[in-house]
N, C-alpha and C positions, 0 to 999 in steps of 0.2 A: 806487361800485365794484360790479362784477357779482358776484352771489352764486353760490357753487359749487352746481351741481345736486345734489351729494351731501349738502349740509347740509340737515337737516330744519327746516322753519319751525316756530316755536313755535305750539302750539295746533292744528296740523294733523297728522292721522294719516299715517304713512309708507305710501303706497300703492305706491311703486316701490322694492322692496328692492334692495340692492346685488348685483351678480353674485356667485355662489358663489365661495368661496375655492378650490374645487377646479378652477377653470378656469385651469390652467397646464400646461405640458408635463411637469413632473416628476410631478404627480399623474396625468396621463393615462398616462404610462409605468408608474406604479405600478399603476393599474387594469388595464392590459394584462397586466403580469406576474402580478398576483394572479389574474385570471380564468383565464388560460391554465394557470397552475400548479394552481389549484384544480380545474379540470376534469380535468386529467391525474391529479391525486391521486385524485379520485373514481373515475376509470376504473381506476387501478391497484389501489385498495382493493377495488372490485367484482371485479376479476379475481382478486385474492388470495382473496376469500371464495368465489368460484365455482369457481376452478381452483387450489386451494391446492397449491403444490409447495415443497419445501425448497430454495429458491433464495435464498441469503443476500444476493446483490447486488440481486436484485429487491426484497427486503424493505428493504434499506438505502436504495434509491432511493425506495420508497413511503413509508416511515415516518421517514426521516431527511432525505434531500436535498430532496424535494418540499415537505414542510412548512416547511423552511428557506427555500425559494424563495418560498412563499406569505407567510411572515413578512417577507421582504425587500421583497416588493411592497407589503404593508401599510405598512411603514416608509417607502417612497417616497411613498405617498399622504399620510401625515401630514407628511412632510418638505416636500412641495410646498405643502400648506396653510400650514405655518408660514412658508415663504419668501414666499409670496404675501401673508400678513398683514403681514410686516415691510415688504415693498415698498410696500403700500398705506399703512401707517402713516407711512412716510417721505414719501410724496407728499401725503397728506392727514391730518396728525396730529390735527386737530380732530375729524374724522369717525371716524377709526380710532385709538382710544386704544391705549396699550401692551398692554392685555389686552382680549380680546373682551368686549362688553357683552351680557348675556343679558336680554332683555325679552320675557316671555311674553305681553304684551299685543299683540304684533305677530303677525299671522297667518303671515307668511313665516318668522318666527323659530321659531314652534311647529312648522311643517311640517318645517323643516330639522332641528330637534332630534329630532323623532319619527323622521324618516328615518335620521338618524345613529345614534340609539339602536337602531333595528331592525337596521341593518347591523352594528353592534358586537355585538349579541346573537347574530346568526348567526355572526359571525366568532369570538367567544369560545366559542360552543357547539361549533363544528366544531374549534376549536383544542383544547378540552378532550378531545374524542375522539382527536384526533391525538396529543396529549401522552400520553394513556393508552396508546395503541397503541405509541408510541415507547418509553415506559418498559418495556413488556412485551417489545418486540423487543430492546432493549439488555440485558435480563435473560435472554434466551434462549441456549441452548447453541449454536445456529447462529451467533449474533452473536459469541460468545466464540471459537468454534473455526474458523469459516470466513471471516469478514470479514478477519481477520488471518491468512489461510491460510499465507502465506509464512513466518510465524514460528511459528504454533501447530499446524502440521500434525502433528508427533509427539505432542503432548499430546492433540489432538483424536482422533487415530486410536487411541491406547492407551486413552483414556477410553471409546470405543465398545465395547471388549472387556473392560472392567473390571467388577467387581461393582457399581459405582456408576453404570453406564451410563444408568440411568433417573433419576438425581438431577441436578438442574440445577447447572451450574457455580457459580451464585451462592449455592446453598444451603451450599456448603462455603467458598467464597472470600469471601463477603460476609455471609451470614446475614440475620437479620431486623433491623429498626430503621433509622431514618434516618441515624444517625451513621456507621455503616460504609458505608451506601450512598453518602453524600456523599464519604467518604474514598476509596472505590473509584473514583468518577467523577473526582475530582480527580487521583488517580494515573493514571487512564485517559488524561487529557489529556497527561500526560508520555509515556505509551506511544504515543499517536497521533503525537505530535511525533517520537518516535524512528522510527516507521514512515515518516513522510513524509520525514524527512531521512536515512533509511538509517543511523542511528547506533546501532542495536541490535546486540547481540552474540549469537552462537550458539555453543554451546547456551545455553539460558536458565539462568541461575545459580540454584542451589538450595542450601539451602532458602530459601523466601520468608520473610524475616525480619519483614515487617510483616503476616504472616498473622494473621487473627483467632484468638484462643484456641479450642482445641477444645471447651471447655465451652460456648461460645456456638454452636457449629456441630455437630460430630460428636455431642455428647452430647444434642442435641435428639431424636435417633433411637436412639442407643446409650446406654441408661441405665446408667451405671456402678454405681449402687446395687443393681442386680439381680445376685444371686449366680448365677454360671454353672456352677460345679462343674468337672468334668473332661469331656473329650471324646477320642475315639479318632480318630486321623488316619492314613491310609494313605499311605506315601511310597514311590514307585517309583524305582529306578535300573536302568540297563542297562549291562552291561559292553561295552567297545569290542572285543570278540572276534568271531570269525567267527559264533558262534551268537547274538550279542546277548543273552547270558545275563541273564535278569531277576532282580532282587532286590526283595523287598517288606519294608518295615519297618512294623510296627504300633506307633504311638507314642501313649502316653497323655499328652495335653496337660493340664497342671494350670492351666487357664484362670483358675479362681477368680473373684473378683469384688470390687467395692468395697463390700461390705456394711458397715453401721454397726458400730461397736465394741459387742460384747456381752460383758459380764463381762470376762474376761482376753483375749478373742479380738478379732480385727479382720479387715479384708479380707485375703485370702490368695491364693496362687497368683500367676500372672503379673500379674493385674490388681490385685495388692496396691499397686502403684505409684500407682494413682489412687484408692485408698480414701479415703472422706471424712475418715478420721482420719490420713491420711498426706500429707505434703507433701515432695516430692523436688525439690530445686533443684540445678542444676549449672552449671558454667562451662566452655564450650568455648574452646580456644585458636585455632581456625580457623573460617572462615566456614561450612564445610560441616558443622560439629559432629561431626567424626570423632574428634577428640582431646579427651578430657574428663578433665583431671587433678584436678578438684575437685568433690566431691559433698557435699551437705548433706541429711540425712534427719531429719525431725521427725515423731514419732508422738504424736498427741493433744496433751496438754499437757506432754509431757516435754521435757527439754532437747535441742536439736538435736545430732545427731552429724555431725561433719565428717570426711570421708575424703579423703585426698590420695594421689595416685599417687606411686610411688617416684621420687625426684628432684625432687619438688615440695613438700617438707615445709614450706618457708617461704612457700608461696603464699598470698596474701590477695587474691583477685580483686576488681575494682571492682564495687560493688553494681549499677550500672546495666547491667552485662554479664551478670549472672546470670539464668538462665532457669528458670522453674517447669516441671517436666516435665508433659507431657500426652500425649494419645493419639498425636499426630503425631510424637513423638520416637521411637516404635517403628514405628507404622503410617504411615511417611513416604511411601509410594507407594500410597495407598488407591484412587486413580482413574487414575493414570498409571503403570502398571507396564510396564517394559521388561525382559522376561525374558531370561535368558542362554541360549545355545545348548544347554547341558546340560539346563536346565529344560524348554525347548521340546521337545527331541527325546525326553527321557524321558517326558514327559507324552503326546506323540503316539504313542509306542510302546505305552504302557500303555493308551491308548484305542483302539488298533488302527488309527489313521489312517496311520501309517507301518508298513510290512510287516516284521515280524521275520524273515520267511523270506528276505529279501535279506541275504546275508552282509555283515557289517561295516557295515550301514547306520547303526548308531549312531555309529560312528567317522567314517564319511564325512560324514554329515549335520552333525555338530558341527564338523568341520574346515572344511567349506564355509561354514557360517554364521559361523565365527570369522574367516575370511579378510577382509582389508581390501579395500574397494571404493571407487571414486571416486563412483559413482552407483548408484541403485537399478536402473536399466536394466542396468548392467554386472553387478550381482549376480544379477539374474534370469537373464541369459544364461549366467553361469557355473554357476549351479545346474543348468540343463538340460544344458549341455555336460559338466560333470563326472560327473553321474550316468549319462548315456548312454554315456560312455567307459568308466566302471568296470563297467557292467552290459551291455556290448555283446553278450556271449554270451547273455544272458537275453532280449534283445530280438529274437531271431530268430523266435520264434513270436508270434502275436497276443496270447495271454494274458500272456506275459512282457512284451511291449511295453506293454500296457495297465497292468500293475502298475508298471513303472518310471515311466511318464508320470504315473500317479496320485500316486506319491511325489514326483515333481518338482513337480507342481501344489501339493501340500500344503506342501512346503518353501518354495515361492515365496510362498504366503499367509503363512506364519510370518514370513518375512523382511519383507514389506511391513507387517506389523502391529507389528514390534518393532525394526526397524533403519531409520535415516534418515541415510545418509551425507552427503546434501546439507546436513543440519543438524548434522552431527557428533554424532549422538545414537544411543546404544545402551545396553545394560545397564551398561557400564563407567562411563558418565558419571553415571548416576543410581543410586547404590547403594541397596539395599533393606535396611533395618535390622531387618526381621523375621527372627529366627534369627541364626545365626552361621556359615553354611556357606560362602558366597562372599565375604561382607563381615563386618567385625567385629561389627556389630549390637549384640547384648547385651553382648559383651565390651568395648565401649567403657567400661563401668563394671565389668563382672563378669569382668575379666581376672585377678583374684587379686592385683593389685598396688596396690589402693586400700585404705588402712588408716587407722584413727584413731590419732593420735599419742599421746594420753593412755593409751588402753587396749590398743592393738595389735590391736583387732578389725578384721577384714578383710571387705570386701564379698565375699560367697561366690562361689566359682568352681565350685560343685557343679552339674553339669548337671541332676541329678535334682530340683533345686528346682522346675524348670518342666516337665520331661517325663521319662518313663521308657519304654524300649523293652520292649514286652510280647510281641512276636513278631518273628522275623526269619527269612525264608524265601528260599532261593536256588534257582534252576533251575526246572524244570517244576512243582514243588510250588506255585509262586506262583500258578499258574492255578487252583488249588483254592480253594473258598470259605474265607474267613477263619474260623478256629476257635480259640478260646482254651479253656484249662482251665476247666471249669464244675462246679458241684455242684447237687444237687437242692434245691428250695425247702424251707425249714423254717418252718412256721407258728409264730408266737410264742405265748406263753401256754399251752404244753403241748398244743397242738392239732395235732400233727404229721400225723395221719392223717385228721382230719375234713374237710380240704379236697379230698381225692382224690375224683374223680368228680363234683364239684360246680363250678358256676361261681362266680367271685368275687362276682357280683351277688346270688347266693342269700342271702348274709349282709350284704353291704355296700351293697346298693341303698338309696336314701333311702326 
């Protein structure tokens, strides 16, 4: 019987190695895809390094799509090798056993192993760089806000004008550590599926119930144990009259802090709620957490106090639905603030952006911003049309025309930053719980109707617990510098007059 040329004769070295397993159409196709995609990726990465621009779709192609294509090409290469091995095993099972045989005594085997190891080293090295860049890109603000632009446009726009505009989205929504990173990416797959299948709803429902606790995110920068004391805040309002009469309120905010318990004292002021010695838990009856009929307060090692709203005296909520109060329960719009027309117009008049010399501008601006519109384009057109019609007489001269157009431009900017009719988003959809002027806010618990059954103690409704008005000025006097009643400094230890004519450092310098 004729001997197969692939069978090695005993005692003779194998001088004619079998053809490489990579000689098949699937592997050739894989090599073609891998090489083309790798070259394109290198070009795109070099372009991003040399001509970096905030283009989210370019970054998505460079760091997400192209690396995926390279990976698919590599997968085709190994798939072709595996298919070819199976085919040869079936045709010559004695020469090609079920698993490859590695014999380093054969020159051709050593060469192929070294070549394969070198190629894998290059592949894994470049893949590591690509994975690192992909990780950073998926953590970027541009990825969060612009890739899903159709859904996230309101949140991304408001974020850019918030106090947290320089804080990455992931710092608040994910935080540090692998656990929440993995959880966020798993949840992201669900969101991507909703995007691709167009099954998402607008506006985005809030609050986010699976958001990481604020102690793991907010409190990494805002240290609650630091005592903050009091601060003075200036609040401006303007009347909807012809003169746009200004009103200025100087309010002492008792911010307080979560300082540790000292003697008989503990955290005080507004931030008493997150004092290390205080735990506040509550149960909301609705998804938005606007209705809170049950509150539990535990101070240090004392027995918890349970307060129930009138009409809920027999309420015993399920334990798994009770929430521990943290920063986000009051500061619920720290980076995505949609301000009301009154807030926007009052602030713009106080800053001098809108002209108080235009009669009734406060009233007209609020009315125009509050009106319903089908689209942003319709709103911008209406802002220009309405103001030009109402101030037609003032637009006869160049200065008056310039003033009206300047106010139109500013109102249009305000609208585009805070109103998104295509997404059904404005200040009415996302209530702000700081304060209690336009939304219940503090009064969700401090309405005066939450009391303890056993003692009758009520959660206080006294506004002066958190703030006091120390000055109130109406009319032209608001333009004068703020001035409170003051008194002359009195040096302690009976040295009332020794400090006069001297600098503090004369005695207190180290």
